[in-house]
KOLFI-23759 format. One record per residue: x, y, z of N, C-alpha, C, CB in turn; residue in one letter; chain. Coordinates in nm, 2 decimals. Glycine has a CB too. Layout:
<nodes>
NODE; X; Y; Z; X; Y; Z; X; Y; Z; X; Y; Z; A; A
...
</nodes>
This chain:
<nodes>
NODE; 2.06; -11.68; -6.69; 2.11; -11.66; -6.54; 2.00; -11.76; -6.46; 2.10; -11.49; -6.49; M; A
NODE; 2.04; -11.85; -6.38; 1.99; -11.94; -6.30; 1.92; -11.85; -6.17; 2.10; -12.04; -6.28; K; A
NODE; 1.81; -11.89; -6.16; 1.73; -11.82; -6.04; 1.74; -11.92; -5.93; 1.57; -11.80; -6.08; L; A
NODE; 1.73; -11.87; -5.80; 1.72; -11.95; -5.70; 1.58; -12.00; -5.66; 1.77; -11.89; -5.60; K; A
NODE; 1.48; -11.93; -5.71; 1.34; -11.98; -5.68; 1.30; -12.09; -5.77; 1.24; -11.87; -5.69; I; A
NODE; 1.25; -12.20; -5.75; 1.22; -12.28; -5.84; 1.06; -12.31; -5.83; 1.30; -12.40; -5.83; K; A
NODE; 1.00; -12.39; -5.93; 0.87; -12.43; -5.94; 0.82; -12.49; -5.83; 0.84; -12.50; -6.04; K; A
NODE; 0.71; -12.48; -5.76; 0.65; -12.52; -5.64; 0.69; -12.49; -5.53; 0.65; -12.63; -5.63; N; A
NODE; 0.78; -12.38; -5.50; 0.84; -12.33; -5.39; 0.72; -12.24; -5.34; 0.99; -12.25; -5.41; D; A
NODE; 0.73; -12.21; -5.20; 0.63; -12.11; -5.15; 0.70; -11.99; -5.12; 0.56; -12.17; -5.02; T; A
NODE; 0.65; -11.87; -5.19; 0.70; -11.74; -5.18; 0.64; -11.65; -5.10; 0.72; -11.69; -5.29; V; A
NODE; 0.68; -11.55; -5.06; 0.63; -11.43; -5.00; 0.64; -11.30; -5.10; 0.70; -11.41; -4.85; K; A
NODE; 0.54; -11.22; -5.12; 0.56; -11.10; -5.19; 0.64; -11.00; -5.09; 0.41; -11.05; -5.22; V; A
NODE; 0.74; -10.93; -5.13; 0.78; -10.82; -5.05; 0.76; -10.67; -5.11; 0.94; -10.85; -5.02; I; A
NODE; 0.72; -10.66; -5.21; 0.69; -10.51; -5.26; 0.58; -10.53; -5.38; 0.84; -10.43; -5.32; S; A
NODE; 0.52; -10.43; -5.41; 0.43; -10.40; -5.50; 0.28; -10.40; -5.45; 0.44; -10.49; -5.60; G; A
NODE; 0.18; -10.44; -5.52; 0.03; -10.43; -5.51; 0.01; -10.55; -5.41; -0.04; -10.45; -5.66; N; A
NODE; 0.06; -10.66; -5.43; 0.03; -10.77; -5.35; 0.12; -10.79; -5.24; 0.03; -10.89; -5.43; S; A
NODE; 0.18; -10.71; -5.18; 0.29; -10.72; -5.08; 0.21; -10.79; -4.96; 0.36; -10.57; -5.03; K; A
NODE; 0.28; -10.88; -4.91; 0.24; -10.95; -4.78; 0.18; -11.10; -4.83; 0.13; -10.86; -4.70; G; A
NODE; 0.14; -11.13; -4.95; 0.06; -11.24; -4.98; 0.18; -11.35; -5.01; -0.04; -11.22; -5.11; K; A
NODE; 0.12; -11.48; -4.97; 0.20; -11.60; -4.99; 0.14; -11.66; -5.08; 0.22; -11.68; -4.89; V; A
NODE; 0.22; -11.74; -5.17; 0.16; -11.80; -5.29; 0.28; -11.91; -5.33; 0.13; -11.69; -5.40; G; A
NODE; 0.21; -12.02; -5.41; 0.31; -12.12; -5.47; 0.35; -12.06; -5.60; 0.25; -12.28; -5.48; R; A
NODE; 0.50; -12.10; -5.64; 0.52; -12.07; -5.76; 0.46; -12.16; -5.87; 0.66; -12.05; -5.78; V; A
NODE; 0.40; -12.11; -5.97; 0.34; -12.20; -6.08; 0.45; -12.20; -6.19; 0.19; -12.14; -6.14; L; A
NODE; 0.52; -12.09; -6.22; 0.61; -12.11; -6.35; 0.72; -12.00; -6.33; 0.51; -12.09; -6.51; D; A
NODE; 0.83; -12.04; -6.39; 0.97; -11.96; -6.37; 1.01; -11.94; -6.52; 1.10; -12.06; -6.26; V; A
NODE; 1.03; -11.81; -6.53; 1.07; -11.78; -6.66; 1.23; -11.71; -6.64; 0.94; -11.67; -6.74; T; A
NODE; 1.34; -11.77; -6.66; 1.47; -11.72; -6.63; 1.50; -11.62; -6.74; 1.58; -11.83; -6.62; P; A
NODE; 1.46; -11.63; -6.87; 1.50; -11.55; -6.96; 1.47; -11.37; -6.93; 1.42; -11.60; -7.08; D; A
NODE; 1.35; -11.33; -6.87; 1.33; -11.22; -6.82; 1.30; -11.22; -6.67; 1.23; -11.16; -6.89; N; A
NODE; 1.34; -11.29; -6.60; 1.36; -11.29; -6.46; 1.21; -11.28; -6.39; 1.46; -11.16; -6.41; M; A
NODE; 1.13; -11.35; -6.43; 0.99; -11.32; -6.39; 0.94; -11.48; -6.34; 0.89; -11.24; -6.53; R; A
NODE; 0.85; -11.46; -6.25; 0.79; -11.60; -6.19; 0.65; -11.56; -6.17; 0.86; -11.67; -6.04; I; A
NODE; 0.55; -11.68; -6.20; 0.42; -11.67; -6.19; 0.38; -11.72; -6.04; 0.34; -11.74; -6.31; L; A
NODE; 0.33; -11.67; -5.96; 0.26; -11.69; -5.85; 0.11; -11.69; -5.82; 0.31; -11.61; -5.79; V; A
NODE; 0.09; -11.82; -5.74; -0.04; -11.85; -5.73; -0.13; -11.73; -5.65; -0.05; -12.00; -5.66; E; A
NODE; -0.23; -11.69; -5.69; -0.31; -11.59; -5.61; -0.24; -11.44; -5.61; -0.32; -11.64; -5.45; G; A
NODE; -0.14; -11.40; -5.70; -0.08; -11.30; -5.67; -0.06; -11.23; -5.82; 0.05; -11.34; -5.58; V; A
NODE; -0.07; -11.09; -5.81; -0.07; -10.99; -5.92; -0.18; -11.02; -6.03; 0.06; -10.97; -5.99; N; A
NODE; -0.32; -11.04; -5.97; -0.41; -11.07; -6.07; -0.48; -10.95; -6.12; -0.51; -11.17; -6.03; I; A
NODE; -0.48; -10.99; -6.26; -0.54; -10.87; -6.34; -0.67; -10.93; -6.41; -0.43; -10.81; -6.46; R; A
NODE; -0.77; -10.83; -6.46; -0.89; -10.85; -6.50; -0.87; -10.83; -6.67; -1.00; -10.75; -6.42; V; A
NODE; -0.93; -10.93; -6.75; -0.91; -10.91; -6.88; -1.05; -10.94; -6.94; -0.80; -11.00; -6.94; K; A
NODE; -1.09; -10.86; -7.03; -1.22; -10.86; -7.11; -1.19; -10.98; -7.22; -1.26; -10.69; -7.19; A; A
NODE; -1.29; -11.05; -7.23; -1.27; -11.17; -7.35; -1.38; -11.17; -7.42; -1.25; -11.33; -7.30; T; A
NODE; -1.38; -11.19; -7.55; -1.49; -11.21; -7.64; -1.55; -11.35; -7.60; -1.44; -11.22; -7.80; R; A
NODE; -1.68; -11.38; -7.66; -1.70; -11.55; -7.65; -1.63; -11.62; -7.75; -1.85; -11.60; -7.68; P; A
NODE; -1.61; -11.75; -7.70; -1.52; -11.83; -7.77; -1.56; -11.97; -7.72; -1.36; -11.78; -7.75; N; A
NODE; -1.51; -12.08; -7.77; -1.55; -12.21; -7.74; -1.51; -12.24; -7.59; -1.48; -12.32; -7.84; Q; A
NODE; -1.42; -12.21; -7.55; -1.39; -12.24; -7.39; -1.49; -12.15; -7.32; -1.22; -12.20; -7.34; Q; A
NODE; -1.51; -12.03; -7.35; -1.59; -11.95; -7.27; -1.71; -11.87; -7.35; -1.49; -11.84; -7.19; N; A
NODE; -1.83; -11.97; -7.39; -1.92; -11.90; -7.46; -1.98; -11.75; -7.43; -2.01; -11.99; -7.47; P; A
NODE; -1.99; -11.75; -7.28; -2.04; -11.59; -7.27; -1.97; -11.49; -7.29; -2.09; -11.56; -7.15; Q; A
NODE; -1.83; -11.51; -7.28; -1.74; -11.42; -7.30; -1.73; -11.32; -7.16; -1.77; -11.35; -7.44; G; A
NODE; -1.70; -11.21; -7.13; -1.71; -11.13; -7.00; -1.56; -11.12; -6.95; -1.80; -11.20; -6.89; G; A
NODE; -1.55; -11.11; -6.83; -1.43; -11.08; -6.75; -1.36; -11.20; -6.72; -1.47; -11.01; -6.63; L; A
NODE; -1.23; -11.19; -6.73; -1.15; -11.32; -6.67; -1.04; -11.27; -6.59; -1.08; -11.42; -6.80; V; A
NODE; -1.02; -11.33; -6.48; -0.94; -11.30; -6.38; -0.80; -11.38; -6.39; -1.01; -11.33; -6.25; H; A
NODE; -0.69; -11.32; -6.41; -0.57; -11.40; -6.45; -0.46; -11.35; -6.37; -0.54; -11.40; -6.61; K; A
NODE; -0.36; -11.44; -6.34; -0.25; -11.40; -6.27; -0.15; -11.38; -6.38; -0.20; -11.49; -6.14; E; A
NODE; -0.06; -11.25; -6.36; 0.04; -11.22; -6.43; 0.18; -11.24; -6.35; 0.02; -11.08; -6.48; M; A
NODE; 0.28; -11.26; -6.44; 0.41; -11.26; -6.36; 0.45; -11.17; -6.29; 0.50; -11.28; -6.43; P; A
NODE; 0.55; -11.17; -6.19; 0.61; -11.06; -6.12; 0.76; -11.07; -6.14; 0.56; -11.06; -5.95; I; A
NODE; 0.83; -10.99; -6.12; 0.97; -11.00; -6.12; 1.04; -11.04; -6.00; 1.02; -10.90; -6.15; H; A
NODE; 1.13; -11.18; -6.00; 1.17; -11.25; -5.89; 1.23; -11.15; -5.78; 1.27; -11.35; -5.94; Y; A
NODE; 1.27; -11.05; -5.79; 1.35; -10.98; -5.69; 1.22; -10.93; -5.60; 1.45; -10.84; -5.75; S; A
NODE; 1.09; -10.93; -5.64; 0.99; -10.88; -5.55; 0.94; -10.99; -5.46; 0.86; -10.82; -5.64; N; A
NODE; 1.01; -11.10; -5.47; 0.94; -11.22; -5.37; 1.07; -11.26; -5.30; 0.85; -11.38; -5.47; V; A
NODE; 1.05; -11.35; -5.16; 1.15; -11.41; -5.09; 1.07; -11.53; -5.07; 1.20; -11.35; -4.98; L; A
NODE; 1.16; -11.65; -5.06; 1.13; -11.79; -5.03; 1.08; -11.80; -4.89; 1.24; -11.88; -5.07; L; A
NODE; 0.98; -11.89; -4.87; 0.94; -11.90; -4.72; 0.99; -12.03; -4.67; 0.78; -11.89; -4.69; V; A
NODE; 1.08; -12.01; -4.56; 1.15; -12.14; -4.51; 1.04; -12.22; -4.41; 1.30; -12.11; -4.43; D; A
NODE; 1.08; -12.31; -4.35; 1.01; -12.43; -4.28; 0.95; -12.37; -4.14; 1.11; -12.56; -4.25; S; A
NODE; 1.01; -12.25; -4.11; 0.95; -12.17; -3.98; 0.84; -12.08; -4.05; 1.08; -12.07; -3.88; D; A
NODE; 0.80; -12.08; -4.16; 0.71; -11.97; -4.22; 0.74; -11.84; -4.21; 0.59; -11.97; -4.19; K; A
NODE; 0.87; -11.82; -4.23; 0.96; -11.68; -4.24; 1.03; -11.67; -4.36; 1.08; -11.68; -4.13; K; A
NODE; 1.00; -11.54; -4.41; 1.06; -11.51; -4.56; 1.22; -11.52; -4.54; 1.02; -11.35; -4.62; A; A
NODE; 1.29; -11.56; -4.61; 1.44; -11.60; -4.63; 1.49; -11.58; -4.75; 1.46; -11.73; -4.60; T; A
NODE; 1.63; -11.56; -4.75; 1.70; -11.56; -4.86; 1.76; -11.69; -4.88; 1.78; -11.47; -4.86; R; A
NODE; 1.82; -11.72; -4.99; 1.86; -11.87; -5.03; 2.00; -11.86; -5.06; 1.78; -11.93; -5.18; V; A
NODE; 2.06; -11.98; -5.00; 2.22; -11.99; -5.01; 2.20; -12.13; -5.05; 2.32; -11.97; -4.86; G; A
NODE; 2.34; -12.14; -5.11; 2.37; -12.28; -5.15; 2.51; -12.35; -5.09; 2.37; -12.29; -5.30; Y; A
NODE; 2.50; -12.48; -5.04; 2.63; -12.52; -4.99; 2.64; -12.65; -5.03; 2.65; -12.51; -4.86; K; A
NODE; 2.76; -12.69; -5.03; 2.81; -12.82; -5.08; 2.82; -12.94; -4.95; 2.97; -12.78; -5.16; I; A
NODE; 2.77; -13.03; -4.99; 2.74; -13.16; -4.86; 2.87; -13.24; -4.88; 2.58; -13.28; -4.89; T; A
NODE; 2.86; -13.33; -4.78; 2.96; -13.43; -4.79; 2.92; -13.55; -4.87; 3.01; -13.47; -4.66; E; A
NODE; 2.78; -13.56; -4.89; 2.72; -13.67; -4.97; 2.78; -13.67; -5.11; 2.57; -13.65; -4.97; K; A
NODE; 2.80; -13.78; -5.15; 2.84; -13.77; -5.30; 2.73; -13.85; -5.39; 2.98; -13.84; -5.32; V; A
NODE; 2.72; -13.80; -5.51; 2.63; -13.86; -5.61; 2.68; -13.97; -5.66; 2.60; -13.77; -5.72; S; A
NODE; 2.59; -14.03; -5.75; 2.64; -14.16; -5.82; 2.74; -14.16; -5.93; 2.54; -14.21; -5.87; S; A
NODE; 2.76; -14.04; -5.97; 2.86; -14.01; -6.06; 3.00; -13.96; -6.00; 2.81; -13.91; -6.14; N; A
NODE; 3.00; -13.93; -5.86; 3.13; -13.92; -5.78; 3.14; -13.75; -5.75; 3.29; -13.99; -5.87; G; A
NODE; 3.05; -13.69; -5.78; 3.06; -13.55; -5.77; 2.96; -13.50; -5.63; 3.00; -13.48; -5.91; K; A
NODE; 3.00; -13.38; -5.57; 2.97; -13.36; -5.43; 2.82; -13.30; -5.47; 3.08; -13.27; -5.34; A; A
NODE; 2.73; -13.31; -5.38; 2.60; -13.26; -5.41; 2.58; -13.11; -5.34; 2.49; -13.37; -5.36; I; A
NODE; 2.51; -13.03; -5.43; 2.50; -12.89; -5.40; 2.36; -12.87; -5.33; 2.53; -12.81; -5.53; K; A
NODE; 2.32; -12.81; -5.23; 2.19; -12.80; -5.18; 2.15; -12.66; -5.16; 2.18; -12.87; -5.07; V; A
NODE; 2.02; -12.61; -5.17; 1.98; -12.49; -5.14; 1.95; -12.49; -5.00; 1.87; -12.45; -5.22; R; A
NODE; 1.95; -12.38; -4.90; 1.93; -12.38; -4.78; 1.88; -12.24; -4.74; 2.06; -12.42; -4.71; Y; A
NODE; 1.81; -12.23; -4.61; 1.75; -12.10; -4.58; 1.85; -12.03; -4.49; 1.61; -12.12; -4.51; A; A
NODE; 1.86; -11.90; -4.54; 1.96; -11.83; -4.46; 1.92; -11.79; -4.32; 2.00; -11.70; -4.53; K; A
NODE; 1.80; -11.80; -4.28; 1.73; -11.76; -4.16; 1.76; -11.87; -4.04; 1.57; -11.76; -4.20; T; A
NODE; 1.74; -11.98; -4.10; 1.75; -12.08; -3.99; 1.86; -12.20; -4.03; 1.60; -12.15; -3.96; N; A
NODE; 1.92; -12.19; -4.18; 2.01; -12.27; -4.18; 1.95; -12.43; -4.23; 2.07; -12.26; -4.04; G; A
NODE; 1.84; -12.43; -4.24; 1.79; -12.58; -4.28; 1.79; -12.56; -4.41; 1.65; -12.64; -4.21; K; A
NODE; 1.80; -12.72; -4.49; 1.80; -12.74; -4.63; 1.63; -12.71; -4.66; 1.87; -12.92; -4.67; D; A
NODE; 1.64; -12.68; -4.79; 1.51; -12.65; -4.85; 1.49; -12.77; -4.92; 1.51; -12.53; -4.93; I; A
</nodes>
């Protein structure tokens, strides 16, 4: 399934423990419909000493959340749903260009 949220988009969390937080999408996994958002859904993991972390201890790590729990943030800094529209512009191979747009204000993303 193709998701409407892409890497480097700015999203707002609408449900869960991190509700209301805004962050940038770091990774998208369409297979299980999860996204990794910067500064959201942080979990604490205990690690043993290793080469990268000689002391060991607690590591704070962002975990993925389901993409239905976030909405894209538009140019007006409001959460919005995403739509697709076909433009009049034509690409180099002769096909019409499909763009994403914000449903709140109708502007292209």
